[in-house]
N, C-alpha and C positions, 0 to 999 in steps of 0.2 A: 483434455481436450480445448482448444482456445475458442471462445464463443466472444460475440463481439453486437454492440450498439455501433449505429453509423457511424460514433468518434472515440469509441471505446472497444481496448479490446483487450481479454481479460481472458488468463491462462494460472498453472496453479505457479505458487511464488518457488521462488530455488533461492540457495545461499547466494547465486549469481548474482541475484539484483538490488543484494544490501548494497553496492555500492553507486549505483545509480539512485536508487532513493537517498542514502545520505544525503547526497549532490544537491537533493532538487528539493530536500522536506523543505514544507513552508515555516514561518521560525517559531510558530505556536509549538509544531508537533516536534523541534530541534528541543524546545524547550520542556514540551514536558516528558522526551526520555533522557533528559539530562538530570531532570527535578527526580525521576522515580530512579535511575538506572547511572550506574557506576558510566556505563561504556558503552555508547549509544552503536558501535558497530554488534557486540558481541549479544546484546540484545535486542536487537532487529532478527539477526541470527538464530538466537533463542526462540525467539515471536515465531518466526517461520519453520523450524523444524519440528519444534513443539506443541503446532495447531494443523489445524487445514486451514492454509494460506491462499490467498490468490493477488497476481500483479496488477495491479491494471494500467495499460499504456494509453496513448492517445494512437492513432491509427497512423501518426510519421514516428513513432517510438519513443515519446516523449513518457517520462514516467508518472502515473496520476496517484496511484496507492499504494499500499501490500493492504490488505487487509484478510481478514482469520477471524474463529471464529473457535476457544478456548472455556473451555465447560459452561456453554450455555450462554457465551458474554461473546458480545462483538466488537471486535478491536480494530485500527485502523492509522495507519502513518499515512498521512495527506502530504502529498507533494505541490509544488507550485500550479500545476496545469490542473489541478482540482479546482483553482480558480476560476478557467475557464470553461471547464466540464460539470459541473457540481450535478446539474440535473442529467446528464448521461451518467452520472455514476450512480443516484440517488435509485434511479428507474432500471439501473440492473441488480442492484442490491435488493430490489424489494422482491425480485425470483428467488 
């Protein structure tokens, strides 16, 4: 079930979120994917399908991040909108 803060909406991530996230990744996030994985599309799809993953978006639908938990470790692929709403995202993650 989606939840939200004043600026951020969070719902379970799906494979359909991969294109929007890849098109908006921060340069550092894209470089991390390219450094550790051969194919960013497959990497994001694997992260989503093998973890409890959530899609963060702005109130107007702009992707902020895909965040998940795998084997007790938090992972995050951040989009450009994260720079606009870092505090709102961190507040949600603390929950």
